[in-house]
DOKOL-655912 format. One record per residue (C-alpha): residue number from 1; residue in one letter; y, x, z. Coordinates in steps of 0.02 Angstrom, whole numbers, padded with zeros to 5 digits, always signed. Layout:
! residues N
<vexdren i="NUM" aa="A" y="Y" x="X" z="Z"/>
...
***
This chain:
! residues 257
<vexdren i="1" aa="M" y="-03807" x="+01366" z="+02231"/>
<vexdren i="2" aa="D" y="-03748" x="+01344" z="+02411"/>
<vexdren i="3" aa="N" y="-03914" x="+01340" z="+02503"/>
<vexdren i="4" aa="R" y="-03844" x="+01222" z="+02634"/>
<vexdren i="5" aa="L" y="-03875" x="+01088" z="+02503"/>
<vexdren i="6" aa="A" y="-04048" x="+01153" z="+02460"/>
<vexdren i="7" aa="P" y="-04139" x="+01022" z="+02567"/>
<vexdren i="8" aa="L" y="-04081" x="+00890" z="+02443"/>
<vexdren i="9" aa="L" y="-04174" x="+00973" z="+02301"/>
<vexdren i="10" aa="S" y="-04334" x="+00975" z="+02402"/>
<vexdren i="11" aa="R" y="-04337" x="+00786" z="+02382"/>
<vexdren i="12" aa="G" y="-04330" x="+00798" z="+02193"/>
<vexdren i="13" aa="E" y="-04513" x="+00762" z="+02154"/>
<vexdren i="14" aa="T" y="-04479" x="+00576" z="+02129"/>
<vexdren i="15" aa="L" y="-04321" x="+00601" z="+02027"/>
<vexdren i="16" aa="S" y="-04306" x="+00580" z="+01840"/>
<vexdren i="17" aa="R" y="-04239" x="+00723" z="+01735"/>
<vexdren i="18" aa="A" y="-04069" x="+00641" z="+01723"/>
<vexdren i="19" aa="E" y="-04061" x="+00610" z="+01911"/>
<vexdren i="20" aa="Y" y="-04115" x="+00788" z="+01950"/>
<vexdren i="21" aa="R" y="-03985" x="+00857" z="+01830"/>
<vexdren i="22" aa="A" y="-03846" x="+00765" z="+01921"/>
<vexdren i="23" aa="L" y="-03910" x="+00823" z="+02090"/>
<vexdren i="24" aa="A" y="-03928" x="+01003" z="+02033"/>
<vexdren i="25" aa="H" y="-03751" x="+01002" z="+01964"/>
<vexdren i="26" aa="L" y="-03680" x="+00950" z="+02132"/>
<vexdren i="27" aa="T" y="-03781" x="+01077" z="+02230"/>
<vexdren i="28" aa="E" y="-03728" x="+01215" z="+02112"/>
<vexdren i="29" aa="H" y="-03544" x="+01166" z="+02132"/>
<vexdren i="30" aa="P" y="-03522" x="+01124" z="+02317"/>
<vexdren i="31" aa="L" y="-03332" x="+01127" z="+02302"/>
<vexdren i="32" aa="L" y="-03346" x="+00964" z="+02205"/>
<vexdren i="33" aa="V" y="-03414" x="+00874" z="+02357"/>
<vexdren i="34" aa="G" y="-03282" x="+00751" z="+02416"/>
<vexdren i="35" aa="H" y="-03174" x="+00783" z="+02263"/>
<vexdren i="36" aa="I" y="-03275" x="+00704" z="+02123"/>
<vexdren i="37" aa="T" y="-03301" x="+00519" z="+02095"/>
<vexdren i="38" aa="V" y="-03465" x="+00442" z="+02041"/>
<vexdren i="39" aa="R" y="-03393" x="+00415" z="+01867"/>
<vexdren i="40" aa="E" y="-03334" x="+00595" z="+01853"/>
<vexdren i="41" aa="L" y="-03504" x="+00661" z="+01909"/>
<vexdren i="42" aa="A" y="-03591" x="+00547" z="+01783"/>
<vexdren i="43" aa="K" y="-03476" x="+00609" z="+01644"/>
<vexdren i="44" aa="Q" y="-03500" x="+00794" z="+01686"/>
<vexdren i="45" aa="T" y="-03690" x="+00778" z="+01690"/>
<vexdren i="46" aa="F" y="-03705" x="+00660" z="+01541"/>
<vexdren i="47" aa="V" y="-03787" x="+00519" z="+01638"/>
<vexdren i="48" aa="S" y="-03737" x="+00343" z="+01682"/>
<vexdren i="49" aa="T" y="-03661" x="+00289" z="+01848"/>
<vexdren i="50" aa="A" y="-03816" x="+00183" z="+01873"/>
<vexdren i="51" aa="T" y="-03919" x="+00343" z="+01867"/>
<vexdren i="52" aa="I" y="-03811" x="+00418" z="+02005"/>
<vexdren i="53" aa="V" y="-03834" x="+00263" z="+02112"/>
<vexdren i="54" aa="R" y="-04023" x="+00268" z="+02087"/>
<vexdren i="55" aa="L" y="-04021" x="+00452" z="+02133"/>
<vexdren i="56" aa="C" y="-03932" x="+00413" z="+02297"/>
<vexdren i="57" aa="Q" y="-04054" x="+00274" z="+02339"/>
<vexdren i="58" aa="K" y="-04207" x="+00382" z="+02301"/>
<vexdren i="59" aa="L" y="-04137" x="+00511" z="+02421"/>
<vexdren i="60" aa="G" y="-04127" x="+00378" z="+02556"/>
<vexdren i="61" aa="F" y="-03943" x="+00332" z="+02550"/>
<vexdren i="62" aa="S" y="-03866" x="+00162" z="+02526"/>
<vexdren i="63" aa="G" y="-03749" x="+00227" z="+02392"/>
<vexdren i="64" aa="Y" y="-03639" x="+00367" z="+02328"/>
<vexdren i="65" aa="S" y="-03517" x="+00365" z="+02475"/>
<vexdren i="66" aa="E" y="-03654" x="+00388" z="+02604"/>
<vexdren i="67" aa="F" y="-03734" x="+00525" z="+02497"/>
<vexdren i="68" aa="I" y="-03569" x="+00621" z="+02486"/>
<vexdren i="69" aa="W" y="-03542" x="+00601" z="+02673"/>
<vexdren i="70" aa="H" y="-03713" x="+00678" z="+02703"/>
<vexdren i="71" aa="C" y="-03672" x="+00822" z="+02587"/>
<vexdren i="72" aa="K" y="-03512" x="+00855" z="+02685"/>
<vexdren i="73" aa="Q" y="-03612" x="+00863" z="+02845"/>
<vexdren i="74" aa="L" y="-03731" x="+00990" z="+02769"/>
<vexdren i="75" aa="L" y="-03586" x="+01095" z="+02707"/>
<vexdren i="76" aa="S" y="-03504" x="+01096" z="+02878"/>
<vexdren i="77" aa="G" y="-03644" x="+01209" z="+02938"/>
<vexdren i="78" aa="T" y="-03644" x="+01398" z="+02926"/>
<vexdren i="79" aa="P" y="-03701" x="+01459" z="+02754"/>
<vexdren i="80" aa="H" y="-03853" x="+01568" z="+02746"/>
<vexdren i="81" aa="I" y="-03875" x="+01691" z="+02605"/>
<vexdren i="82" aa="S" y="-04058" x="+01712" z="+02566"/>
<vexdren i="83" aa="E" y="-04123" x="+01888" z="+02542"/>
<vexdren i="84" aa="Q" y="-04152" x="+01946" z="+02364"/>
<vexdren i="85" aa="P" y="-04319" x="+02025" z="+02317"/>
<vexdren i="86" aa="F" y="-04306" x="+02213" z="+02334"/>
<vexdren i="87" aa="G" y="-04348" x="+02241" z="+02152"/>
<vexdren i="88" aa="A" y="-04193" x="+02142" z="+02096"/>
<vexdren i="89" aa="Q" y="-04081" x="+02271" z="+02181"/>
<vexdren i="90" aa="D" y="-04168" x="+02429" z="+02121"/>
<vexdren i="91" aa="E" y="-04026" x="+02475" z="+02001"/>
<vexdren i="92" aa="L" y="-03882" x="+02420" z="+02113"/>
<vexdren i="93" aa="P" y="-03867" x="+02572" z="+02229"/>
<vexdren i="94" aa="I" y="-03847" x="+02694" z="+02083"/>
<vexdren i="95" aa="L" y="-03705" x="+02596" z="+02002"/>
<vexdren i="96" aa="F" y="-03625" x="+02557" z="+02169"/>
<vexdren i="97" aa="E" y="-03622" x="+02738" z="+02224"/>
<vexdren i="98" aa="R" y="-03551" x="+02792" z="+02056"/>
<vexdren i="99" aa="F" y="-03409" x="+02666" z="+02067"/>
<vexdren i="100" aa="V" y="-03372" x="+02714" z="+02247"/>
<vexdren i="101" aa="A" y="-03361" x="+02896" z="+02193"/>
<vexdren i="102" aa="N" y="-03239" x="+02846" z="+02056"/>
<vexdren i="103" aa="Y" y="-03132" x="+02750" z="+02180"/>
<vexdren i="104" aa="Q" y="-03127" x="+02899" z="+02296"/>
<vexdren i="105" aa="Q" y="-03074" x="+03012" z="+02154"/>
<vexdren i="106" aa="T" y="-02927" x="+02897" z="+02114"/>
<vexdren i="107" aa="F" y="-02869" x="+02884" z="+02293"/>
<vexdren i="108" aa="R" y="-02872" x="+03073" z="+02312"/>
<vexdren i="109" aa="W" y="-02735" x="+03076" z="+02180"/>
<vexdren i="110" aa="I" y="-02627" x="+02946" z="+02268"/>
<vexdren i="111" aa="S" y="-02527" x="+03051" z="+02389"/>
<vexdren i="112" aa="A" y="-02445" x="+02988" z="+02547"/>
<vexdren i="113" aa="E" y="-02276" x="+03024" z="+02468"/>
<vexdren i="114" aa="K" y="-02315" x="+02911" z="+02320"/>
<vexdren i="115" aa="R" y="-02371" x="+02773" z="+02436"/>
<vexdren i="116" aa="R" y="-02211" x="+02790" z="+02538"/>
<vexdren i="117" aa="H" y="-02108" x="+02783" z="+02379"/>
<vexdren i="118" aa="F" y="-02193" x="+02621" z="+02326"/>
<vexdren i="119" aa="T" y="-02170" x="+02548" z="+02501"/>
<vexdren i="120" aa="S" y="-01985" x="+02592" z="+02494"/>
<vexdren i="121" aa="L" y="-01965" x="+02505" z="+02326"/>
<vexdren i="122" aa="L" y="-02053" x="+02350" z="+02387"/>
<vexdren i="123" aa="R" y="-01946" x="+02339" z="+02543"/>
<vexdren i="124" aa="D" y="-01779" x="+02386" z="+02468"/>
<vexdren i="125" aa="K" y="-01785" x="+02304" z="+02296"/>
<vexdren i="126" aa="E" y="-01790" x="+02118" z="+02258"/>
<vexdren i="127" aa="S" y="-01811" x="+02105" z="+02069"/>
<vexdren i="128" aa="F" y="-01957" x="+02174" z="+01967"/>
<vexdren i="129" aa="F" y="-01994" x="+02168" z="+01780"/>
<vexdren i="130" aa="L" y="-02177" x="+02196" z="+01737"/>
<vexdren i="131" aa="Y" y="-02252" x="+02236" z="+01567"/>
<vexdren i="132" aa="G" y="-02428" x="+02258" z="+01501"/>
<vexdren i="133" aa="A" y="-02517" x="+02246" z="+01334"/>
<vexdren i="134" aa="G" y="-02696" x="+02191" z="+01298"/>
<vexdren i="135" aa="F" y="-02809" x="+02195" z="+01450"/>
<vexdren i="136" aa="S" y="-02670" x="+02281" z="+01547"/>
<vexdren i="137" aa="Y" y="-02568" x="+02121" z="+01536"/>
<vexdren i="138" aa="L" y="-02695" x="+02035" z="+01649"/>
<vexdren i="139" aa="F" y="-02668" x="+02163" z="+01785"/>
<vexdren i="140" aa="A" y="-02479" x="+02163" z="+01765"/>
<vexdren i="141" aa="E" y="-02488" x="+01974" z="+01785"/>
<vexdren i="142" aa="Y" y="-02595" x="+01994" z="+01941"/>
<vexdren i="143" aa="L" y="-02466" x="+02109" z="+02020"/>
<vexdren i="144" aa="T" y="-02326" x="+01991" z="+01965"/>
<vexdren i="145" aa="K" y="-02406" x="+01846" z="+02059"/>
<vexdren i="146" aa="K" y="-02430" x="+01954" z="+02213"/>
<vexdren i="147" aa="L" y="-02247" x="+02004" z="+02211"/>
<vexdren i="148" aa="Q" y="-02194" x="+01823" z="+02191"/>
<vexdren i="149" aa="V" y="-02298" x="+01774" z="+02342"/>
<vexdren i="150" aa="L" y="-02203" x="+01907" z="+02439"/>
<vexdren i="151" aa="G" y="-02040" x="+01821" z="+02391"/>
<vexdren i="152" aa="K" y="-01986" x="+01945" z="+02258"/>
<vexdren i="153" aa="A" y="-01907" x="+01899" z="+02092"/>
<vexdren i="154" aa="A" y="-02044" x="+01958" z="+01973"/>
<vexdren i="155" aa="F" y="-02052" x="+01927" z="+01785"/>
<vexdren i="156" aa="I" y="-02199" x="+01968" z="+01670"/>
<vexdren i="157" aa="S" y="-02187" x="+02007" z="+01485"/>
<vexdren i="158" aa="G" y="-02302" x="+02071" z="+01349"/>
<vexdren i="159" aa="P" y="-02309" x="+02113" z="+01163"/>
<vexdren i="160" aa="G" y="-02310" x="+01928" z="+01119"/>
<vexdren i="161" aa="D" y="-02132" x="+01912" z="+01184"/>
<vexdren i="162" aa="S" y="-01981" x="+01958" z="+01080"/>
<vexdren i="163" aa="R" y="-01903" x="+02128" z="+01114"/>
<vexdren i="164" aa="N" y="-01740" x="+02035" z="+01142"/>
<vexdren i="165" aa="I" y="-01814" x="+01952" z="+01297"/>
<vexdren i="166" aa="F" y="-01822" x="+02121" z="+01380"/>
<vexdren i="167" aa="L" y="-01655" x="+02179" z="+01314"/>
<vexdren i="168" aa="S" y="-01571" x="+02020" z="+01376"/>
<vexdren i="169" aa="N" y="-01647" x="+02029" z="+01549"/>
<vexdren i="170" aa="A" y="-01665" x="+02215" z="+01587"/>
<vexdren i="171" aa="A" y="-01498" x="+02229" z="+01677"/>
<vexdren i="172" aa="R" y="-01549" x="+02092" z="+01798"/>
<vexdren i="173" aa="Y" y="-01698" x="+02188" z="+01866"/>
<vexdren i="174" aa="Q" y="-01706" x="+02341" z="+01978"/>
<vexdren i="175" aa="V" y="-01885" x="+02402" z="+01951"/>
<vexdren i="176" aa="F" y="-01988" x="+02411" z="+01791"/>
<vexdren i="177" aa="I" y="-02176" x="+02416" z="+01819"/>
<vexdren i="178" aa="A" y="-02286" x="+02458" z="+01671"/>
<vexdren i="179" aa="V" y="-02476" x="+02446" z="+01665"/>
<vexdren i="180" aa="S" y="-02554" x="+02542" z="+01521"/>
<vexdren i="181" aa="R" y="-02727" x="+02619" z="+01524"/>
<vexdren i="182" aa="S" y="-02687" x="+02745" z="+01387"/>
<vexdren i="183" aa="G" y="-02504" x="+02770" z="+01430"/>
<vexdren i="184" aa="E" y="-02472" x="+02783" z="+01244"/>
<vexdren i="185" aa="T" y="-02446" x="+02602" z="+01189"/>
<vexdren i="186" aa="E" y="-02284" x="+02605" z="+01090"/>
<vexdren i="187" aa="Q" y="-02222" x="+02433" z="+01148"/>
<vexdren i="188" aa="V" y="-02240" x="+02490" z="+01329"/>
<vexdren i="189" aa="L" y="-02154" x="+02657" z="+01297"/>
<vexdren i="190" aa="D" y="-02011" x="+02568" z="+01209"/>
<vexdren i="191" aa="K" y="-01979" x="+02456" z="+01361"/>
<vexdren i="192" aa="A" y="-01996" x="+02602" z="+01482"/>
<vexdren i="193" aa="R" y="-01863" x="+02701" z="+01388"/>
<vexdren i="194" aa="I" y="-01744" x="+02553" z="+01391"/>
<vexdren i="195" aa="A" y="-01777" x="+02529" z="+01576"/>
<vexdren i="196" aa="K" y="-01733" x="+02711" z="+01611"/>
<vexdren i="197" aa="N" y="-01573" x="+02697" z="+01509"/>
<vexdren i="198" aa="V" y="-01511" x="+02546" z="+01606"/>
<vexdren i="199" aa="G" y="-01548" x="+02626" z="+01774"/>
<vexdren i="200" aa="M" y="-01709" x="+02538" z="+01824"/>
<vexdren i="201" aa="T" y="-01838" x="+02632" z="+01926"/>
<vexdren i="202" aa="V" y="-01994" x="+02651" z="+01818"/>
<vexdren i="203" aa="V" y="-02166" x="+02636" z="+01898"/>
<vexdren i="204" aa="A" y="-02321" x="+02666" z="+01791"/>
<vexdren i="205" aa="F" y="-02506" x="+02635" z="+01816"/>
<vexdren i="206" aa="T" y="-02609" x="+02732" z="+01687"/>
<vexdren i="207" aa="R" y="-02769" x="+02833" z="+01670"/>
<vexdren i="208" aa="A" y="-02758" x="+03007" z="+01745"/>
<vexdren i="209" aa="S" y="-02755" x="+03107" z="+01583"/>
<vexdren i="210" aa="A" y="-02586" x="+03169" z="+01522"/>
<vexdren i="211" aa="N" y="-02489" x="+03032" z="+01433"/>
<vexdren i="212" aa="S" y="-02313" x="+02989" z="+01377"/>
<vexdren i="213" aa="L" y="-02284" x="+02845" z="+01498"/>
<vexdren i="214" aa="A" y="-02324" x="+02955" z="+01647"/>
<vexdren i="215" aa="G" y="-02188" x="+03076" z="+01588"/>
<vexdren i="216" aa="L" y="-02060" x="+02935" z="+01584"/>
<vexdren i="217" aa="A" y="-02103" x="+02862" z="+01754"/>
<vexdren i="218" aa="D" y="-02010" x="+02893" z="+01916"/>
<vexdren i="219" aa="L" y="-02170" x="+02848" z="+02007"/>
<vexdren i="220" aa="H" y="-02338" x="+02870" z="+01922"/>
<vexdren i="221" aa="F" y="-02507" x="+02811" z="+01987"/>
<vexdren i="222" aa="A" y="-02648" x="+02902" z="+01897"/>
<vexdren i="223" aa="L" y="-02816" x="+02814" z="+01899"/>
<vexdren i="224" aa="Y" y="-02984" x="+02894" z="+01870"/>
<vexdren i="225" aa="D" y="-03062" x="+02836" z="+01706"/>
<vexdren i="226" aa="E" y="-03238" x="+02890" z="+01664"/>
<vexdren i="227" aa="A" y="-03218" x="+02839" z="+01481"/>
<vexdren i="228" aa="V" y="-03212" x="+03001" z="+01380"/>
<vexdren i="229" aa="H" y="-03094" x="+02937" z="+01246"/>
<vexdren i="230" aa="F" y="-02984" x="+02785" z="+01273"/>
<vexdren i="231" aa="A" y="-02969" x="+02731" z="+01092"/>
<vexdren i="232" aa="A" y="-03157" x="+02734" z="+01067"/>
<vexdren i="233" aa="E" y="-03207" x="+02655" z="+01231"/>
<vexdren i="234" aa="A" y="-03068" x="+02535" z="+01274"/>
<vexdren i="235" aa="A" y="-03188" x="+02388" z="+01265"/>
<vexdren i="236" aa="G" y="-03319" x="+02473" z="+01372"/>
<vexdren i="237" aa="I" y="-03349" x="+02423" z="+01551"/>
<vexdren i="238" aa="T" y="-03296" x="+02560" z="+01672"/>
<vexdren i="239" aa="S" y="-03227" x="+02567" z="+01848"/>
<vexdren i="240" aa="F" y="-03048" x="+02586" z="+01784"/>
<vexdren i="241" aa="E" y="-03003" x="+02401" z="+01801"/>
<vexdren i="242" aa="S" y="-03082" x="+02379" z="+01973"/>
<vexdren i="243" aa="N" y="-02997" x="+02542" z="+02024"/>
<vexdren i="244" aa="L" y="-02832" x="+02465" z="+01972"/>
<vexdren i="245" aa="V" y="-02855" x="+02304" z="+02071"/>
<vexdren i="246" aa="L" y="-02907" x="+02401" z="+02226"/>
<vexdren i="247" aa="L" y="-02757" x="+02515" z="+02211"/>
<vexdren i="248" aa="I" y="-02635" x="+02370" z="+02188"/>
<vexdren i="249" aa="D" y="-02702" x="+02278" z="+02340"/>
<vexdren i="250" aa="L" y="-02704" x="+02432" z="+02450"/>
<vexdren i="251" aa="L" y="-02525" x="+02479" z="+02401"/>
<vexdren i="252" aa="L" y="-02465" x="+02302" z="+02438"/>
<vexdren i="253" aa="L" y="-02559" x="+02296" z="+02602"/>
<vexdren i="254" aa="E" y="-02488" x="+02461" z="+02660"/>
<vexdren i="255" aa="A" y="-02312" x="+02411" z="+02606"/>
<vexdren i="256" aa="T" y="-02317" x="+02244" z="+02697"/>
<vexdren i="257" aa="G" y="-02423" x="+02291" z="+02847"/>
***
C-alpha cells in the first residue's frame, strides 16, 4: 500500500465491509487512481456503484470525482516508506550478502576485453537473433526488448518455433545470442552451429562450468551458479537469474554510455 493514501483508511470505522474492501483495493493499487471509473472499481471489488458512492460520502466527499481528486492530491506528495520492525529483517542480511558475493564472483570472470568485444558488437552490428529455451527464453526476450529500444533489429526465437524459422532467417542476422543456463540444451546447440556456419558472431550466456555452447561461442559470458548440479536443481531459486539480469544491464549500459 502507498502510505500517502493511508489517512483514508483511518476513517474506516464507519464503513461497511463492502465499502472498506473497495477503499482498501484503491489504496493498495495507487496507480489506478485517475484511471479507473466508478463502475470498473465496483466490478473489481465485487460491490455496487451505489456502495462506492456511499463510501465517498462517508469519507466526506460529494461523490466519486471529488474523492479521486483528493486521492490525486495525496499522491502528489513525497512517499514515505515506513520502517519495518527489526525482527522482520533478521534473515535478510545473510541472504543479501550471499547474493552480493555471487554477483562479485561473476563479474570477476567478465574481463575488460569481453566487455569491449560486446560493446563493439553493439555499436557495429545492427541485426541480432536471440534464442533461449525454458526459463532462459525469458531472459533472451528481455535482452531482445532492450536491443529493440536501442534501435537494433532483434528477433527472439525458442523451441516452440519451427527449425525452419531459424534456417530461413539466419542469413539476415549478424549476431546470434544464446542464453542457456546449462549450455547443453540440444535445440540451442543446433542453432549455434548453424549460426557459426553462416558466418554469424555467436555470443553465449551460460553457467560458468564447462559446457558445449561455451566452446562454440565467439564471446562467452560465464555466470556464477551456486546450484551444484543443473539438471537436479534447475527449478531451485539461486542467484543465477538475477546475476544474468545484472550482467545484461551493465553490459548495455557500458556499451551505450
